[in-house]
C-alpha positions as CSV (number, residue, x, y, z in Angstrom):
1,M,-18.2,-41.2,-8.1
2,I,-18.4,-38.4,-5.4
3,V,-14.5,-38.4,-4.9
4,I,-14.0,-38.0,-8.8
5,V,-16.5,-35.1,-8.9
6,A,-15.1,-33.1,-5.6
7,R,-11.8,-33.8,-7.5
8,Q,-12.8,-31.9,-10.7
9,C,-14.9,-29.4,-8.8
10,S,-11.9,-28.4,-7.1
11,R,-9.6,-28.4,-10.2
12,I,-12.2,-26.2,-12.0
13,G,-12.2,-24.0,-9.0
14,R,-8.2,-23.3,-8.9
15,G,-8.7,-22.6,-12.6
16,L,-11.2,-20.2,-12.1
17,K,-9.1,-18.5,-9.8
18,S,-6.2,-18.7,-12.2
19,A,-8.3,-17.4,-14.9
20,S,-9.6,-14.3,-12.9
21,V,-6.1,-13.4,-11.9
22,L,-5.0,-13.6,-15.7
23,F,-8.1,-11.3,-16.8
24,A,-6.9,-8.8,-14.5
25,V,-3.3,-9.0,-15.8
26,F,-4.7,-8.3,-19.3
27,F,-6.7,-5.5,-18.1
28,F,-3.9,-3.8,-16.4
29,L,-1.7,-4.6,-19.6
30,S,-4.5,-2.8,-21.5
31,M,-4.0,0.0,-19.3
32,V,-0.3,-0.1,-19.7
33,A,-0.6,0.3,-23.4
34,C,-3.1,3.5,-23.4
35,S,-1.1,5.5,-20.6
36,D,2.3,4.8,-22.2
37,L,1.9,4.7,-26.3
38,H,5.7,5.6,-26.5
39,F,8.1,2.8,-27.3
40,R,10.4,2.4,-24.5
41,P,13.5,-0.1,-25.1
42,Q,13.5,-1.3,-21.4
43,N,10.4,-2.9,-22.5
44,L,11.9,-5.7,-24.2
45,V,13.3,-7.2,-21.1
46,K,10.0,-7.1,-19.1
47,S,7.8,-9.5,-18.6
48,D,3.9,-9.0,-18.6
49,I,4.0,-9.6,-15.1
50,D,6.8,-6.9,-15.0
51,L,4.3,-4.1,-16.8
52,V,1.5,-4.5,-14.2
53,A,4.1,-4.5,-11.1
54,D,5.4,-1.1,-12.7
55,L,1.8,0.1,-13.1
56,H,0.7,-0.9,-9.5
57,Y,3.9,0.7,-8.3
58,R,3.3,4.4,-10.1
59,Q,-0.3,3.8,-8.9
60,G,0.5,3.2,-5.4
61,Q,3.0,6.3,-5.3
62,S,0.2,8.5,-7.0
63,L,-2.4,7.2,-4.4
64,L,-0.2,8.1,-1.5
65,R,0.9,11.7,-2.5
66,E,-2.9,12.4,-3.1
67,L,-3.3,10.8,0.5
68,T,-0.3,12.9,1.6
69,H,-2.0,16.1,0.4
70,K,-5.5,15.5,2.1
71,L,-4.0,14.2,5.6
72,Y,-2.2,17.7,5.8
73,K,-5.3,19.6,4.6
74,R,-7.6,17.8,7.1
75,N,-4.9,17.9,9.9
76,P,-2.9,21.3,9.8
77,Q,-2.0,21.4,13.0
78,Q,0.3,18.5,12.4
79,L,2.3,20.6,9.7
80,R,2.9,23.5,12.6
81,R,4.9,21.0,14.3
82,S,7.5,21.1,11.6
83,P,8.3,25.0,11.3
84,G,10.1,25.7,8.2
85,Y,8.5,23.0,6.4
86,S,5.6,23.5,3.9
87,V,3.1,20.6,2.3
88,E,5.2,20.6,-1.5
89,Q,8.3,20.2,0.7
90,R,7.1,17.3,2.4
91,L,5.6,15.3,-0.8
92,E,9.6,16.4,-2.2
93,Q,10.9,14.4,1.1
94,L,8.7,11.6,0.5
95,F,8.4,10.8,-3.0
96,S,11.1,13.0,-5.0
97,Q,13.8,9.5,-4.7
98,P,12.9,6.0,-5.4
99,G,14.5,3.4,-2.9
100,Y,14.4,3.3,0.8
101,I,14.6,6.5,2.6
102,T,15.4,7.3,6.2
103,Y,14.4,10.4,7.8
104,E,16.3,12.3,10.9
105,D,13.1,14.0,12.1
106,L,11.8,10.1,12.3
107,S,15.0,8.8,14.1
108,L,15.5,7.1,11.1
109,A,12.3,4.7,11.6
110,G,11.0,3.7,8.2
111,G,8.1,1.2,7.4
112,T,6.2,-0.1,10.4
113,G,8.6,1.2,12.6
114,A,7.5,4.9,11.6
115,L,3.9,3.7,11.9
116,E,4.4,2.5,15.3
117,L,6.0,6.2,15.9
118,A,3.0,8.4,14.4
119,L,0.5,6.1,16.5
120,A,2.5,6.6,19.8
121,P,-0.1,8.7,22.0
122,G,2.9,10.8,23.2
123,Y,4.4,11.5,20.0
124,Q,4.8,15.6,19.6
125,G,6.6,15.3,16.3
126,D,4.5,15.6,12.8
127,R,2.2,12.5,12.8
128,V,1.2,13.2,9.0
129,M,4.9,12.6,8.3
130,A,5.7,9.8,10.1
131,T,2.4,8.0,8.8
132,M,3.3,8.5,5.7
133,A,6.6,8.2,5.6
134,G,5.8,4.6,7.4
135,L,3.0,3.7,4.7
136,N,5.1,4.5,1.8
137,G,8.5,2.7,3.1
138,M,6.3,-0.4,3.7
139,I,4.8,-0.8,0.7
140,R,8.2,0.0,-1.1
141,N,9.4,-2.8,1.0
142,A,6.9,-4.6,-0.5
143,Y,8.1,-4.3,-3.6
144,G,11.6,-4.8,-2.8
145,Y,12.5,-1.1,-2.9
146,K,12.7,-1.2,-6.4
147,D,10.6,1.0,-9.0
148,E,11.0,-0.6,-12.3
149,F,10.7,-4.0,-12.8
150,F,12.6,-6.7,-15.3
151,L,12.6,-10.2,-16.6
152,F,14.6,-11.5,-13.6
153,D,13.2,-9.6,-10.8
154,R,10.8,-11.6,-8.5
155,L,8.2,-10.2,-6.0
156,D,7.2,-11.9,-2.9
157,Q,3.6,-12.3,-2.8
158,Q,3.4,-12.4,1.4
159,K,4.9,-9.2,1.6
160,L,2.7,-7.7,-0.9
161,Y,-0.5,-9.6,1.1
162,D,1.0,-8.9,4.5
163,S,1.4,-4.8,3.6
164,A,-2.2,-5.0,2.8
165,R,-3.5,-6.0,6.0
166,N,-1.0,-3.6,7.7
167,I,-3.1,-0.7,6.1
168,E,-6.1,-2.3,7.3
169,I,-4.3,-2.5,11.0
170,L,-3.1,1.0,10.4
171,I,-6.8,2.5,9.9
172,W,-8.5,0.8,12.5
173,R,-5.7,2.3,14.8
174,L,-6.0,5.9,13.9
175,A,-9.6,5.9,14.3
176,R,-9.1,4.3,17.8
177,G,-6.9,7.2,18.8
178,G,-4.8,7.8,21.9
179,D,-5.4,7.3,25.3
180,N,-8.3,9.8,25.3
181,G,-10.0,8.0,22.5
182,K,-9.7,10.6,20.4
183,P,-8.5,10.1,16.7
184,L,-4.8,10.4,16.3
185,L,-5.2,11.8,12.6
186,L,-8.7,13.1,11.4
187,T,-9.6,10.9,8.0
188,N,-13.4,11.0,8.7
189,N,-16.0,13.6,9.2
190,L,-17.0,14.3,12.7
191,P,-20.4,14.5,14.1
192,G,-22.3,17.3,12.2
193,E,-20.1,17.6,9.6
194,P,-21.1,16.4,5.9
195,V,-20.1,12.7,5.0
196,N,-16.6,12.4,3.9
197,L,-15.8,8.9,2.0
198,S,-12.4,10.4,0.1
199,F,-10.1,8.9,2.7
200,A,-12.0,5.7,2.7
201,R,-11.7,5.6,-1.1
202,L,-7.9,6.1,-1.2
203,F,-7.3,3.7,1.4
204,G,-9.6,1.0,-0.2
205,K,-7.5,1.7,-3.3
206,L,-4.2,1.2,-2.0
207,I,-5.6,-2.1,-0.2
208,A,-7.1,-3.4,-3.5
209,S,-3.8,-2.7,-5.6
210,Q,-1.5,-4.6,-3.2
211,D,-4.4,-7.5,-2.6
212,M,-4.3,-7.9,-6.5
213,M,-0.5,-7.7,-7.3
214,A,-0.2,-10.2,-4.4
215,R,-2.2,-12.4,-6.2
216,V,-0.7,-12.0,-9.6
217,V,2.8,-13.0,-8.2
218,A,1.6,-15.9,-6.2
219,L,0.2,-17.5,-9.7
220,Q,3.6,-16.0,-11.3
221,N,5.7,-18.0,-8.7
222,E,3.1,-20.9,-8.1
223,R,2.9,-20.2,-4.6
224,L,0.3,-19.9,-1.9
225,I,-0.6,-16.8,0.3
226,N,-0.6,-17.3,3.7
227,R,-3.9,-16.0,4.8
228,T,-3.6,-16.6,8.8
229,A,-6.2,-14.7,9.9
230,Q,-5.3,-12.3,12.8
231,N,-8.2,-9.9,14.4
232,V,-7.1,-6.3,13.2
233,A,-7.9,-5.3,17.0
234,A,-4.6,-7.3,18.0
235,L,-3.0,-3.8,16.8
236,A,0.6,-5.6,15.8
237,F,1.6,-4.6,12.1
238,F,2.7,-8.0,10.2
239,P,6.8,-7.8,9.8
240,L,7.6,-7.9,5.7
């Protein structure tokens, strides 16, 4: 009797998890409908999950643009390491084109490679550019370097999940700082300054978006996410 009840509870638990993800899917679909009222022929070859993925990707790019602008405003000395560039020019470099992008001033590093460059204590280049190029490249990688999704496209739930964990690792390592213990980039208020939670909110939204999309894709693919625990203090990024 106890075994039967346990099995029923397990089934109910799985059902509730699936229901919560499906609710999220319908919620985001309603957002799509509200944000894009004009009919697009492309939507005829899109599943509900494709529409959700489109929305998540666009929101992610918007959050990354906002984060780039705020990081340069908080760390203006970083832009001075790139003579001849303005914030708008850096934004253009990062977000004007979809897909995989490399940058000569980052030695063609991308994704977590660019993040490691930005986090190197002796790095003399523009840390904001390296950080955002790495972050943007990593998230685009999680979406298969696509900016729009159709019926036969399949995302990888593990990449989406691991990218969220990598954002958490990035936040910790930026705050931990270099050899002198000072932050490599300022993202929070310093002692004596007013409390500033705007960076935490942006990072939090990025993490939540990647996590939600990972759960939606896992449900679609009928696969589990490997949630192997890793101590953020271990420093290493998950490979995508």
